[in-house]
N, CA, C and O atoms as a printed pandas DataFrame, in Angstrom:
     atom_number atom_name residue_name chain_id  residue_number  x_coord  y_coord  z_coord
0              1         N          MET        A               1    0.838   -1.181    0.000
1              2        CA          MET        A               1    0.000    0.000    0.000
2              3         C          MET        A               1    0.880    1.240    0.000
3              4         O          MET        A               1    1.867    1.302    0.733
4              5         N          ALA        A               2    0.538    2.201   -0.796
5              6        CA          ALA        A               2    1.262    3.473   -0.823
6              7         C          ALA        A               2    1.018    4.215    0.485
7              8         O          ALA        A               2    0.144    3.839    1.266
8              9         N          ASP        A               3    1.784    5.257    0.717
9             10        CA          ASP        A               3    1.611    6.072    1.914
10            11         C          ASP        A               3    0.347    6.907    1.764
11            12         O          ASP        A               3    0.397    8.060    1.336
12            13         N          TYR        A               4   -0.768    6.319    2.116
13            14        CA          TYR        A               4   -2.055    6.994    1.978
14            15         C          TYR        A               4   -2.433    7.610    3.321
15            16         O          TYR        A               4   -2.214    7.009    4.372
16            17         N          ALA        A               5   -2.989    8.785    3.277
17            18        CA          ALA        A               5   -3.478    9.433    4.485
18            19         C          ALA        A               5   -4.774   10.168    4.159
19            20         O          ALA        A               5   -4.953   10.689    3.058
20            21         N          PHE        A               6   -5.653   10.197    5.118
21            22        CA          PHE        A               6   -6.881   10.988    5.031
22            23         C          PHE        A               6   -6.694   12.150    5.986
23            24         O          PHE        A               6   -6.481   11.960    7.183
24            25         N          GLU        A               7   -6.777   13.355    5.444
25            26        CA          GLU        A               7   -6.508   14.540    6.260
26            27         C          GLU        A               7   -7.580   15.596    6.017
27            28         O          GLU        A               7   -7.990   15.836    4.881
28            29         N          ILE        A               8   -8.024   16.218    7.094
29            30        CA          ILE        A               8   -8.994   17.300    6.977
30            31         C          ILE        A               8   -8.615   18.439    7.909
31            32         O          ILE        A               8   -7.976   18.241    8.943
32            33         N          GLU        A               9   -9.019   19.613    7.520
33            34        CA          GLU        A               9   -8.902   20.817    8.349
34            35         C          GLU        A               9  -10.295   21.426    8.409
35            36         O          GLU        A               9  -10.897   21.713    7.374
36            37         N          LEU        A              10  -10.801   21.621    9.612
37            38        CA          LEU        A              10  -12.113   22.228    9.780
38            39         C          LEU        A              10  -11.935   23.568   10.501
39            40         O          LEU        A              10  -12.024   23.635   11.727
40            41         N          PRO        A              11  -11.683   24.627    9.737
41            42        CA          PRO        A              11  -11.516   25.939   10.360
42            43         C          PRO        A              11  -12.853   26.458   10.889
43            44         O          PRO        A              11  -13.921   26.088   10.403
44            45         N          ASP        A              12  -12.765   27.306   11.875
45            46        CA          ASP        A              12  -13.949   27.922   12.474
46            47         C          ASP        A              12  -14.971   26.868   12.901
47            48         O          ASP        A              12  -16.179   27.062   12.765
48            49         N          PHE        A              13  -14.464   25.759   13.414
49            50        CA          PHE        A              13  -15.319   24.686   13.914
50            51         C          PHE        A              13  -15.041   24.535   15.401
51            52         O          PHE        A              13  -13.886   24.396   15.802
52            53         N          GLU        A              14  -16.065   24.562   16.210
53            54        CA          GLU        A              14  -15.904   24.418   17.652
54            55         C          GLU        A              14  -15.741   22.943   18.004
55            56         O          GLU        A              14  -16.711   22.189   17.943
56            57         N          PRO        A              15  -14.521   22.513   18.374
57            58        CA          PRO        A              15  -14.364   21.120   18.799
58            59         C          PRO        A              15  -15.281   20.838   19.983
59            60         O          PRO        A              15  -15.350   21.612   20.939
60            61         N          MET        A              16  -15.973   19.723   19.895
61            62        CA          MET        A              16  -16.982   19.393   20.894
62            63         C          MET        A              16  -16.613   18.098   21.588
63            64         O          MET        A              16  -15.950   17.238   21.009
64            65         N          SER        A              17  -17.043   17.964   22.823
65            66        CA          SER        A              17  -16.835   16.701   23.520
66            67         C          SER        A              17  -18.101   15.867   23.367
67            68         O          SER        A              17  -19.179   16.396   23.098
68            69         N          GLY        A              18  -17.955   14.573   23.541
69            70        CA          GLY        A              18  -19.094   13.668   23.431
70            71         C          GLY        A              18  -19.511   13.144   24.776
71            72         O          GLY        A              18  -19.920   11.990   24.906
72            73         N          ARG        A              19  -19.408   13.983   25.773
73            74        CA          ARG        A              19  -19.586   13.551   27.147
74            75         C          ARG        A              19  -21.042   13.303   27.531
75            76         O          ARG        A              19  -21.357   12.254   28.093
76            77         N          LYS        A              20  -21.910   14.225   27.247
77            78        CA          LYS        A              20  -23.312   14.076   27.669
78            79         C          LYS        A              20  -24.102   13.344   26.595
79            80         O          LYS        A              20  -24.087   13.735   25.428
80            81         N          SER        A              21  -24.792   12.281   26.994
81            82        CA          SER        A              21  -25.477   11.435   26.018
82            83         C          SER        A              21  -26.582   12.171   25.254
83            84         O          SER        A              21  -26.851   11.842   24.098
84            85         N          LYS        A              22  -27.224   13.157   25.880
85            86        CA          LYS        A              22  -28.302   13.883   25.207
86            87         C          LYS        A              22  -27.806   14.591   23.951
87            88         O          LYS        A              22  -28.477   14.575   22.919
88            89         N          THR        A              23  -26.662   15.196   24.038
89            90        CA          THR        A              23  -26.156   15.991   22.917
90            91         C          THR        A              23  -25.104   15.247   22.095
91            92         O          THR        A              23  -24.685   15.733   21.044
92            93         N          LYS        A              24  -24.681   14.089   22.556
93            94        CA          LYS        A              24  -23.615   13.355   21.875
94            95         C          LYS        A              24  -23.961   13.028   20.421
95            96         O          LYS        A              24  -23.147   13.262   19.528
96            97         N          ASP        A              25  -25.154   12.494   20.172
97            98        CA          ASP        A              25  -25.540   12.132   18.802
98            99         C          ASP        A              25  -25.612   13.351   17.898
99           100         O          ASP        A              25  -25.175   13.294   16.749
100          101         N          ALA        A              26  -26.159   14.458   18.402
101          102        CA          ALA        A              26  -26.244   15.685   17.599
102          103         C          ALA        A              26  -24.855   16.214   17.281
103          104         O          ALA        A              26  -24.604   16.677   16.168
104          105         N          ARG        A              27  -23.961   16.150   18.245
105          106        CA          ARG        A              27  -22.587   16.634   18.027
106          107         C          ARG        A              27  -21.840   15.742   17.040
107          108         O          ARG        A              27  -21.079   16.228   16.203
108          109         N          LYS        A              28  -22.065   14.429   17.148
109          110        CA          LYS        A              28  -21.424   13.510   16.206
110          111         C          LYS        A              28  -21.936   13.759   14.792
111          112         O          LYS        A              28  -21.152   13.779   13.843
112          113         N          LYS        A              29  -23.253   13.951   14.646
113          114        CA          LYS        A              29  -23.830   14.239   13.328
114          115         C          LYS        A              29  -23.245   15.516   12.743
115          116         O          LYS        A              29  -22.960   15.578   11.547
116          117         N          GLU        A              30  -23.066   16.527   13.571
117          118        CA          GLU        A              30  -22.492   17.794   13.101
118          119         C          GLU        A              30  -21.048   17.600   12.643
119          120         O          GLU        A              30  -20.649   18.143   11.613
120          121         N          LEU        A              31  -20.263   16.831   13.397
121          122        CA          LEU        A              31  -18.876   16.574   13.004
122          123         C          LEU        A              31  -18.822   15.774   11.705
123          124         O          LEU        A              31  -18.036   16.096   10.815
124          125         N          VAL        A              32  -19.641   14.745   11.589
125          126        CA          VAL        A              32  -19.690   13.937   10.359
126          127         C          VAL        A              32  -20.065   14.827    9.167
127          128         O          VAL        A              32  -19.453   14.739    8.103
128          129         N          LYS        A              33  -21.063   15.673    9.355
129          130        CA          LYS        A              33  -21.498   16.586    8.293
130          131         C          LYS        A              33  -20.360   17.506    7.853
131          132         O          LYS        A              33  -20.139   17.694    6.656
132          133         N          ARG        A              34  -19.649   18.071    8.804
133          134        CA          ARG        A              34  -18.552   18.987    8.475
134          135         C          ARG        A              34  -17.399   18.261    7.771
135          136         O          ARG        A              34  -16.787   18.807    6.853
136          137         N          ILE        A              35  -17.108   17.041    8.203
137          138        CA          ILE        A              35  -16.047   16.262    7.538
138          139         C          ILE        A              35  -16.445   15.975    6.098
139          140         O          ILE        A              35  -15.628   16.119    5.190
140          141         N          LEU        A              36  -17.695   15.570    5.881
141          142        CA          LEU        A              36  -18.166   15.297    4.521
142          143         C          LEU        A              36  -18.138   16.560    3.660
143          144         O          LEU        A              36  -17.756   16.497    2.492
144          145         N          GLN        A              37  -18.530   17.688    4.212
145          146        CA          GLN        A              37  -18.481   18.947    3.461
146          147         C          GLN        A              37  -17.051   19.302    3.081
147          148         O          GLN        A              37  -16.805   19.872    2.019
148          149         N          SER        A              38  -16.124   18.965    3.944
149          150        CA          SER        A              38  -14.722   19.320    3.729
150          151         C          SER        A              38  -14.008   18.375    2.764
151          152         O          SER        A              38  -13.156   18.806    1.987
152          153         N          ASN        A              39  -14.359   17.077    2.812
153          154        CA          ASN        A              39  -13.548   16.104    2.078
154          155         C          ASN        A              39  -14.341   14.868    1.659
155          156         O          ASN        A              39  -13.822   13.754    1.739
156          157         N          GLU        A              40  -15.568   15.037    1.221
157          158        CA          GLU        A              40  -16.419   13.900    0.879
158          159         C          GLU        A              40  -15.818   13.035   -0.229
159          160         O          GLU        A              40  -15.963   11.813   -0.215
160          161         N          ALA        A              41  -15.152   13.663   -1.172
161          162        CA          ALA        A              41  -14.592   12.934   -2.308
162          163         C          ALA        A              41  -13.587   11.862   -1.878
163          164         O          ALA        A              41  -13.432   10.851   -2.564
164          165         N          ASN        A              42  -12.911   12.074   -0.758
165          166        CA          ASN        A              42  -11.876   11.127   -0.323
166          167         C          ASN        A              42  -12.347   10.124    0.726
167          168         O          ASN        A              42  -11.588    9.234    1.108
168          169         N          VAL        A              43  -13.576   10.252    1.195
169          170        CA          VAL        A              43  -14.070    9.337    2.225
170          171         C          VAL        A              43  -14.131    7.905    1.691
171          172         O          VAL        A              43  -13.701    6.978    2.378
172          173         N          GLY        A              44  -14.651    7.708    0.493
173          174        CA          GLY        A              44  -14.735    6.365   -0.084
174          175         C          GLY        A              44  -13.379    5.714   -0.267
175          176         O          GLY        A              44  -13.204    4.535    0.038
176          177         N          ALA        A              45  -12.421    6.477   -0.762
177          178        CA          ALA        A              45  -11.063    5.952   -0.938
178          179         C          ALA        A              45  -10.449    5.577    0.400
179          180         O          ALA        A              45   -9.783    4.548    0.517
180          181         N          ALA        A              46  -10.670    6.404    1.399
181          182        CA          ALA        A              46  -10.116    6.135    2.731
182          183         C          ALA        A              46  -10.699    4.848    3.312
183          184         O          ALA        A              46   -9.974    4.049    3.905
184          185         N          LYS        A              47  -12.002    4.647    3.143
185          186        CA          LYS        A              47  -12.635    3.423    3.642
186          187         C          LYS        A              47  -11.955    2.195    3.050
187          188         O          LYS        A              47  -11.658    1.232    3.757
188          189         N          SER        A              48  -11.718    2.243    1.764
189          190        CA          SER        A              48  -11.080    1.122    1.071
190          191         C          SER        A              48   -9.627    0.939    1.512
191          192         O          SER        A              48   -9.197   -0.180    1.793
192          193         N          GLU        A              49   -8.887    2.018    1.570
193          194        CA          GLU        A              49   -7.464    1.958    1.930
194          195         C          GLU        A              49   -7.241    1.496    3.370
195          196         O          GLU        A              49   -6.259    0.807    3.648
196          197         N          PHE        A              50   -8.132    1.862    4.285
197          198        CA          PHE        A              50   -7.924    1.591    5.696
198          199         C          PHE        A              50   -8.523    0.273    6.173
199          200         O          PHE        A              50   -8.299   -0.126    7.316
200          201         N          ARG        A              51   -9.276   -0.404    5.318
201          202        CA          ARG        A              51   -9.931   -1.650    5.724
202          203         C          ARG        A              51   -8.900   -2.670    6.227
203          204         O          ARG        A              51   -7.989   -3.064    5.498
204          205         N          GLY        A              52   -9.063   -3.081    7.472
205          206        CA          GLY        A              52   -8.201   -4.106    8.052
206          207         C          GLY        A              52   -6.792   -3.645    8.403
207          208         O          GLY        A              52   -5.955   -4.477    8.753
208          209         N          ARG        A              53   -6.506   -2.372    8.324
209          210        CA          ARG        A              53   -5.153   -1.845    8.581
210          211         C          ARG        A              53   -5.013   -1.346   10.019
211          212         O          ARG        A              53   -5.994   -1.003   10.678
212          213         N          ARG        A              54   -3.762   -1.316   10.483
213          214        CA          ARG        A              54   -3.442   -0.693   11.769
214          215         C          ARG        A              54   -3.165    0.781   11.493
215          216         O          ARG        A              54   -2.373    1.121   10.614
216          217         N          LEU        A              55   -3.828    1.653   12.258
217          218        CA          LEU        A              55   -3.817    3.070   11.919
218          219         C          LEU        A              55   -3.313    3.957   13.050
219          220         O          LEU        A              55   -3.331    3.603   14.229
220          221         N          CYS        A              56   -2.863    5.130   12.618
221          222        CA          CYS        A              56   -2.482    6.214   13.517
222          223         C          CYS        A              56   -3.487    7.346   13.326
223          224         O          CYS        A              56   -3.778    7.742   12.196
224          225         N          LEU        A              57   -4.013    7.863   14.426
225          226        CA          LEU        A              57   -4.911    9.013   14.408
226          227         C          LEU        A              57   -4.168   10.191   15.013
227          228         O          LEU        A              57   -3.705   10.131   16.152
228          229         N          GLU        A              58   -4.060   11.258   14.241
229          230        CA          GLU        A              58   -3.484   12.502   14.741
230          231         C          GLU        A              58   -4.596   13.540   14.713
231          232         O          GLU        A              58   -5.316   13.662   13.722
232          233         N          VAL        A              59   -4.731   14.277   15.791
233          234        CA          VAL        A              59   -5.786   15.277   15.860
234          235         C          VAL        A              59   -5.323   16.466   16.694
235          236         O          VAL        A              59   -4.658   16.312   17.719
236          237         N          ALA        A              60   -5.694   17.656   16.225
237          238        CA          ALA        A              60   -5.390   18.886   16.948
238          239         C          ALA        A              60   -6.692   19.649   17.155
239          240         O          ALA        A              60   -7.410   19.955   16.203
240          241         N          PHE        A              61   -6.976   19.944   18.401
241          242        CA          PHE        A              61   -8.172   20.704   18.770
242          243         C          PHE        A              61   -7.732   22.130   19.095
243          244         O          PHE        A              61   -6.896   22.339   19.973
244          245         N          ARG        A              62   -8.291   23.104   18.392
245          246        CA          ARG        A              62   -8.009   24.513   18.684
246          247         C          ARG        A              62   -9.268   25.118   19.305
247          248         O          ARG        A              62  -10.281   25.301   18.630
248          249         N          LEU        A              63   -9.187   25.421   20.584
249          250        CA          LEU        A              63  -10.326   25.905   21.352
250          251         C          LEU        A              63  -10.156   27.386   21.666
251          252         O          LEU        A              63   -9.081   27.827   22.073
252          253         N          TRP        A              64  -11.210   28.132   21.476
253          254        CA          TRP        A              64  -11.190   29.566   21.783
254          255         C          TRP        A              64  -11.231   29.739   23.292
255          256         O          TRP        A              64  -12.095   29.176   23.965
256          257         N          LYS        A              65  -10.289   30.526   23.828
257          258        CA          LYS        A              65  -10.254   30.688   25.283
258          259         C          LYS        A              65  -11.170   31.789   25.783
259          260         O          LYS        A              65  -11.256   31.989   26.995
260          261         N          SER        A              66  -11.841   32.494   24.934
261          262        CA          SER        A              66  -12.838   33.536   25.209
262          263         C          SER        A              66  -12.220   34.807   25.791
263          264         O          SER        A              66  -11.038   34.855   26.133
264          265         N          ASN        A              67  -13.049   35.811   25.888
265          266        CA          ASN        A              67  -12.620   37.115   26.382
266          267         C          ASN        A              67  -12.718   37.184   27.898
267          268         O          ASN        A              67  -13.482   36.447   28.521
268          269         N          GLU        A              68  -11.939   38.075   28.473
269          270        CA          GLU        A              68  -11.983   38.292   29.917
270          271         C          GLU        A              68  -13.400   38.709   30.313
271          272         O          GLU        A              68  -14.030   39.524   29.640
272          273         N          GLY        A              69  -13.880   38.148   31.396
273          274        CA          GLY        A              69  -15.210   38.485   31.866
274          275         C          GLY        A              69  -16.316   37.640   31.250
275          276         O          GLY        A              69  -17.461   37.690   31.700
276          277         N          HIS        A              70  -15.985   36.872   30.236
277          278        CA          HIS        A              70  -16.963   36.013   29.568
278          279         C          HIS        A              70  -16.884   34.626   30.197
279          280         O          HIS        A              70  -15.817   34.012   30.202
280          281         N          THR        A              71  -17.979   34.134   30.715
281          282        CA          THR        A              71  -17.980   32.806   31.324
282          283         C          THR        A              71  -17.955   31.771   30.209
283          284         O          THR        A              71  -18.870   31.694   29.389
284          285         N          ASP        A              72  -16.897   30.984   30.197
285          286        CA          ASP        A              72  -16.740   29.992   29.143
286          287         C          ASP        A              72  -15.927   28.828   29.690
287          288         O          ASP        A              72  -14.901   29.038   30.336
288          289         N          THR        A              73  -16.371   27.621   29.440
289          290        CA          THR        A              73  -15.654   26.439   29.907
290          291         C          THR        A              73  -14.960   25.702   28.760
291          292         O          THR        A              73  -14.528   24.561   28.922
292          293         N          THR        A              74  -14.855   26.349   27.619
293          294        CA          THR        A              74  -14.275   25.700   26.441
294          295         C          THR        A              74  -12.903   25.100   26.731
295          296         O          THR        A              74  -12.642   23.946   26.391
296          297         N          GLY        A              75  -12.033   25.880   27.355
297          298        CA          GLY        A              75  -10.678   25.410   27.624
298          299         C          GLY        A              75  -10.610   24.290   28.634
299          300         O          GLY        A              75   -9.568   23.654   28.795
300          301         N          LYS        A              76  -11.708   24.046   29.313
301          302        CA          LYS        A              76  -11.740   22.989   30.322
302          303         C          LYS        A              76  -12.197   21.653   29.748
303          304         O          LYS        A              76  -12.289   20.666   30.477
304          305         N          LYS        A              77  -12.481   21.615   28.469
305          306        CA          LYS        A              77  -12.892   20.355   27.845
306          307         C          LYS        A              77  -11.734   19.362   27.942
307          308         O          LYS        A              77  -10.602   19.664   27.566
308          309         N          ASP        A              78  -12.042   18.184   28.449
309          310        CA          ASP        A              78  -11.028   17.145   28.577
310          311         C          ASP        A              78  -10.685   16.581   27.207
311          312         O          ASP        A              78  -11.565   16.340   26.381
312          313         N          ILE        A              79   -9.396   16.376   26.977
313          314        CA          ILE        A              79   -8.945   15.893   25.666
314          315         C          ILE        A              79   -9.493   14.495   25.379
315          316         O          ILE        A              79   -9.757   14.166   24.222
316          317         N          ASP        A              80   -9.667   13.665   26.413
317          318        CA          ASP        A              80  -10.202   12.324   26.172
318          319         C          ASP        A              80  -11.664   12.382   25.721
319          320         O          ASP        A              80  -12.096   11.553   24.920
320          321         N          ASN        A              81  -12.423   13.348   26.227
321          322        CA          ASN        A              81  -13.814   13.498   25.778
322          323         C          ASN        A              81  -13.888   14.078   24.371
323          324         O          ASN        A              81  -14.777   13.719   23.598
324          325         N          LEU        A              82  -12.964   14.969   24.033
325          326        CA          LEU        A              82  -12.896   15.481   22.663
326          327         C          LEU        A              82  -12.563   14.344   21.695
327          328         O          LEU        A              82  -13.148   14.244   20.616
328          329         N          LEU        A              83  -11.623   13.495   22.091
329          330        CA          LEU        A              83  -11.224   12.359   21.253
330          331         C          LEU        A              83  -12.360   11.354   21.068
331          332         O          LEU        A              83  -12.524   10.789   19.987
332          333         N          LYS        A              84  -13.130   11.138   22.107
333          334        CA          LYS        A              84  -14.232   10.164   22.032
334          335         C          LYS        A              84  -15.186   10.499   20.890
335          336         O          LYS        A              84  -15.602    9.615   20.141
336          337         N          LEU        A              85  -15.529   11.772   20.762
337          338        CA          LEU        A              85  -16.446   12.177   19.702
338          339         C          LEU        A              85  -15.823   11.954   18.321
339          340         O          LEU        A              85  -16.505   11.499   17.403
340          341         N          VAL        A              86  -14.547   12.267   18.171
341          342        CA          VAL        A              86  -13.851   12.045   16.896
342          343         C          VAL        A              86  -13.825   10.553   16.572
343          344         O          VAL        A              86  -14.105   10.156   15.441
344          345         N          MET        A              87  -13.489    9.733   17.559
345          346        CA          MET        A              87  -13.436    8.279   17.342
346          347         C          MET        A              87  -14.808    7.749   16.919
347          348         O          MET        A              87  -14.901    6.918   16.016
348          349         N          ASP        A              88  -15.866    8.226   17.566
349          350        CA          ASP        A              88  -17.218    7.790   17.196
350          351         C          ASP        A              88  -17.579    8.243   15.784
351          352         O          ASP        A              88  -18.224    7.502   15.042
352          353         N          ALA        A              89  -17.173    9.439   15.415
353          354        CA          ALA        A              89  -17.522    9.996   14.107
354          355         C          ALA        A              89  -16.830    9.279   12.950
355          356         O          ALA        A              89  -17.381    9.227   11.850
356          357         N          ILE        A              90  -15.635    8.724   13.172
357          358        CA          ILE        A              90  -14.920    8.075   12.060
358          359         C          ILE        A              90  -15.255    6.597   11.924
359          360         O          ILE        A              90  -14.801    5.945   10.984
360          361         N          GLN        A              91  -16.051    6.056   12.861
361          362        CA          GLN        A              91  -16.387    4.636   12.827
362          363         C          GLN        A              91  -17.593    4.329   11.953
363          364         O          GLN        A              91  -18.003    5.147   11.128
364          365         N          THR        A              92  -18.142    3.168   12.139
365          366        CA          THR        A              92  -19.168    2.591   11.274
366          367         C          THR        A              92  -20.403    3.457   11.064
367          368         O          THR        A              92  -20.891    4.104   11.990
368          369         N          PRO        A              93  -20.897    3.456    9.830
369          370        CA          PRO        A              93  -22.099    4.216    9.505
370          371         C          PRO        A              93  -23.349    3.737   10.258
371          372         O          PRO        A              93  -24.273    4.522   10.470
372          373         N          LYS        A              94  -23.388    2.471   10.663
373          374        CA          LYS        A              94  -24.586    1.964   11.354
374          375         C          LYS        A              94  -24.849    2.731   12.647
375          376         O          LYS        A              94  -25.981    2.772   13.129
376          377         N          ASP        A              95  -23.807    3.337   13.206
377          378        CA          ASP        A              95  -23.963    4.146   14.413
378          379         C          ASP        A              95  -23.926    5.641   14.099
379          380         O          ASP        A              95  -23.753    6.465   14.997
380          381         N          GLY        A              96  -24.089    5.986   12.824
381          382        CA          GLY        A              96  -24.095    7.388   12.427
382          383         C          GLY        A              96  -22.728    7.951   12.105
383          384         O          GLY        A              96  -22.591    9.155   11.892
384          385         N          GLY        A              97  -21.717    7.104   12.066
385          386        CA          GLY        A              97  -20.359    7.557   11.748
386          387         C          GLY        A              97  -20.076    7.521   10.260
387          388         O          GLY        A              97  -20.924    7.135    9.455
388          389         N          LEU        A              98  -18.865    7.932    9.910
389          390        CA          LEU        A              98  -18.448    7.988    8.504
390          391         C          LEU        A              98  -18.072    6.636    7.918
391          392         O          LEU        A              98  -18.186    6.434    6.708
392          393         N          GLY        A              99  -17.633    5.721    8.745
393          394        CA          GLY        A              99  -17.170    4.432    8.255
394          395         C          GLY        A              99  -15.761    4.465    7.712
395          396         O          GLY        A              99  -15.379    3.589    6.936
396          397         N          LEU        A             100  -14.968    5.469    8.107
397          398        CA          LEU        A             100  -13.566    5.506    7.679
398          399         C          LEU        A             100  -12.805    4.312    8.230
399          400         O          LEU        A             100  -11.891    3.790    7.591
400          401         N          ILE        A             101  -13.195    3.889    9.425
401          402        CA          ILE        A             101  -12.627    2.687   10.030
402          403         C          ILE        A             101  -13.782    1.782   10.435
403          404         O          ILE        A             101  -14.902    2.241   10.660
404          405         N          GLU        A             102  -13.488    0.489   10.522
405          406        CA          GLU        A             102  -14.523   -0.469   10.899
406          407         C          GLU        A             102  -14.807   -0.411   12.396
407          408         O          GLU        A             102  -15.952   -0.529   12.832
408          409         N          ASN        A             103  -13.742   -0.225   13.172
409          410        CA          ASN        A             103  -13.855   -0.203   14.621
410          411         C          ASN        A             103  -12.634    0.527   15.165
411          412         O          ASN        A             103  -11.587    0.569   14.518
412          413         N          ASP        A             104  -12.773    1.102   16.360
413          414        CA          ASP        A             104  -11.622    1.837   16.889
414          415         C          ASP        A             104  -10.484    0.923   17.346
415          416         O          ASP        A             104   -9.432    1.411   17.757
416          417         N          ASP        A             105  -10.683   -0.403   17.280
417          418        CA          ASP        A             105   -9.563   -1.293   17.581
418          419         C          ASP        A             105   -8.506   -1.263   16.470
419          420         O          ASP        A             105   -7.429   -1.838   16.629
420          421         N          GLN        A             106   -8.803   -0.602   15.353
421          422        CA          GLN        A             106   -7.814   -0.407   14.287
422          423         C          GLN        A             106   -6.813    0.690   14.640
423          424         O          GLN        A             106   -5.748    0.773   14.029
424          425         N          ILE        A             107   -7.144    1.530   15.617
425          426        CA          ILE        A             107   -6.271    2.626   16.006
426          427         C          ILE        A             107   -5.228    2.097   16.986
427          428         O          ILE        A             107   -5.557    1.674   18.094
428          429         N          PHE        A             108   -3.958    2.128   16.557
429          430        CA          PHE        A             108   -2.857    1.643   17.377
430          431         C          PHE        A             108   -2.036    2.785   17.967
431          432         O          PHE        A             108   -1.237    2.578   18.880
432          433         N          LYS        A             109   -2.239    3.984   17.442
433          434        CA          LYS        A             109   -1.478    5.129   17.932
434          435         C          LYS        A             109   -2.355    6.372   17.812
435          436         O          LYS        A             109   -3.041    6.576   16.811
436          437         N          ILE        A             110   -2.315    7.198   18.864
437          438        CA          ILE        A             110   -3.040    8.466   18.853
438          439         C          ILE        A             110   -2.082    9.574   19.261
439          440         O          ILE        A             110   -1.369    9.465   20.259
440          441         N          VAL        A             111   -2.079   10.642   18.470
441          442        CA          VAL        A             111   -1.331   11.849   18.807
442          443         C          VAL        A             111   -2.357   12.969   18.854
443          444         O          VAL        A             111   -2.914   13.349   17.824
444          445         N          ALA        A             112   -2.608   13.499   20.045
445          446        CA          ALA        A             112   -3.651   14.508   20.209
446          447         C          ALA        A             112   -3.098   15.735   20.932
447          448         O          ALA        A             112   -2.332   15.623   21.889
448          449         N          THR        A             113   -3.507   16.907   20.447
449          450        CA          THR        A             113   -3.130   18.149   21.101
450          451         C          THR        A             113   -4.368   19.021   21.268
451          452         O          THR        A             113   -5.307   18.968   20.473
452          453         N          LYS        A             114   -4.339   19.819   22.321
453          454        CA          LYS        A             114   -5.405   20.786   22.596
454          455         C          LYS        A             114   -4.714   22.123   22.803
455          456         O          LYS        A             114   -3.825   22.258   23.643
456          457         N          LYS        A             115   -5.134   23.097   22.028
457          458        CA          LYS        A             115   -4.525   24.419   22.097
458          459         C          LYS        A             115   -5.614   25.457   22.291
459          460         O          LYS        A             115   -6.669   25.385   21.662
460          461         N          LEU        A             116   -5.358   26.420   23.161
461          462        CA          LEU        A             116   -6.288   27.533   23.340
462          463         C          LEU        A             116   -5.858   28.672   22.433
463          464         O          LEU        A             116   -4.687   29.050   22.415
464          465         N          VAL        A             117   -6.799   29.214   21.685
465          466        CA          VAL        A             117   -6.500   30.312   20.757
466          467         C          VAL        A             117   -7.184   31.588   21.241
467          468         O          VAL        A             117   -8.282   31.548   21.796
468          469         N          ASP        A             118   -6.515   32.719   21.020
469          470        CA          ASP        A             118   -7.024   34.018   21.470
470          471         C          ASP        A             118   -8.182   34.536   20.621
471          472         O          ASP        A             118   -9.082   35.201   21.134
472          473         N          ASP        A             119   -8.160   34.236   19.343
473          474        CA          ASP        A             119   -9.155   34.752   18.411
474          475         C          ASP        A             119  -10.161   33.647   18.082
475          476         O          ASP        A             119   -9.779   32.568   17.627
476          477         N          GLU        A             120  -11.425   33.917   18.311
477          478        CA          GLU        A             120  -12.470   32.912   18.072
478          479         C          GLU        A             120  -12.441   32.387   16.637
479          480         O          GLU        A             120  -12.815   31.241   16.388
480          481         N          ARG        A             121  -12.000   33.217   15.697
481          482        CA          ARG        A             121  -11.950   32.791   14.290
482          483         C          ARG        A             121  -10.890   31.720   14.041
483          484         O          ARG        A             121  -10.885   31.097   12.979
484          485         N          ASN        A             122   -9.998   31.497   14.998
485          486        CA          ASN        A             122   -8.939   30.497   14.839
486          487         C          ASN        A             122   -9.277   29.147   15.451
487          488         O          ASN        A             122   -8.467   28.220   15.411
488          489         N          LYS        A             123  -10.482   29.036   16.022
489          490        CA          LYS        A             123  -10.866   27.737   16.580
490          491         C          LYS        A             123  -11.026   26.750   15.430
491          492         O          LYS        A             123  -11.289   27.146   14.294
492          493         N          GLY        A             124  -10.868   25.472   15.730
493          494        CA          GLY        A             124  -11.032   24.485   14.678
494          495         C          GLY        A             124  -10.514   23.115   15.059
495          496         O          GLY        A             124  -10.160   22.851   16.208
496          497         N          LEU        A             125  -10.482   22.257   14.061
497          498        CA          LEU        A             125  -10.082   20.867   14.235
498          499         C          LEU        A             125   -9.272   20.438   13.025
499          500         O          LEU        A             125   -9.632   20.732   11.885
500          501         N          TRP        A             126   -8.179   19.742   13.283
501          502        CA          TRP        A             126   -7.367   19.128   12.223
502          503         C          TRP        A             126   -7.284   17.653   12.557
503          504         O          TRP        A             126   -7.078   17.283   13.713
504          505         N          LEU        A             127   -7.446   16.806   11.548
505          506        CA          LEU        A             127   -7.445   15.368   11.758
506          507         C          LEU        A             127   -6.692   14.688   10.622
507          508         O          LEU        A             127   -6.812   15.079    9.461
508          509         N          ARG        A             128   -5.920   13.673   10.966
509          510        CA          ARG        A             128   -5.195   12.890    9.961
510          511         C          ARG        A             128   -5.217   11.422   10.377
511          512         O          ARG        A             128   -4.894   11.087   11.516
512          513         N          LEU        A             129   -5.599   10.558    9.451
513          514        CA          LEU        A             129   -5.537    9.107    9.635
514          515         C          LEU        A             129   -4.538    8.556    8.642
515          516         O          LEU        A             129   -4.567    8.906    7.462
516          517         N          SER        A             130   -3.649    7.688    9.120
517          518        CA          SER        A             130   -2.674    7.067    8.235
518          519         C          SER        A             130   -2.341    5.668    8.747
519          520         O          SER        A             130   -2.557    5.346    9.915
520          521         N          GLU        A             131   -1.812    4.853    7.849
521          522        CA          GLU        A             131   -1.448    3.487    8.238
522          523         C          GLU        A             131   -0.134    3.505    9.001
523          524         O          GLU        A             131    0.774    4.272    8.680
524          525         N          ILE        A             132   -0.043    2.658   10.006
525          526        CA          ILE        A             132    1.226    2.455   10.706
526          527         C          ILE        A             132    1.981    1.382    9.934
527          528         O          ILE        A             132    1.504    0.259    9.773
528          529         N          THR        A             133    3.141    1.739    9.470
529          530        CA          THR        A             133    3.912    0.806    8.647
530          531         C          THR        A             133    5.077    0.166    9.389
531          532         O          THR        A             133    5.672   -0.787    8.887
532          533         N          GLU        A             134    5.412    0.667   10.566
533          534        CA          GLU        A             134    6.506    0.113   11.358
534          535         C          GLU        A             134    6.055   -0.032   12.798
535          536         O          GLU        A             134    5.231    0.735   13.296
536          537         N          ASP        A             135    6.619   -1.037   13.453
537          538        CA          ASP        A             135    6.406   -1.161   14.902
538          539         C          ASP        A             135    7.486   -0.367   15.602
539          540         O          ASP        A             135    8.673   -0.552   15.335
540          541         N          LYS        A             136    7.081    0.515   16.493
541          542        CA          LYS        A             136    8.053    1.308   17.251
542          543         C          LYS        A             136    7.773    1.197   18.716
543          544         O          LYS        A             136    8.481    1.793   19.527
């Protein structure tokens, strides 16, 4: 297999956590929708390329830290809860996901960062899936 990667950048997107069950499905649907709007043409190829492969997930969450005096808990979002929503969104379509991977047991490595940004226009999400070709 060639060095294939599925990569998206979702500027001006508020990274969301999947913590509360009431809003989890709506948040997952919104993330899936935004990914499809950004890179729908490559979703089918990624499904085929990643089938049965061991994968690395890299993700960067850019969260707006808000203005002084503004009550906001954005920066307090736990990175594991942010990751949970991403993992759910890239999995099987039967659960409302994209189907980029069959199951999250295909993910052997995760590199995740959370950054607070001063300007609300810089909030967003970057995601990259690629095959792990070496054991390290």
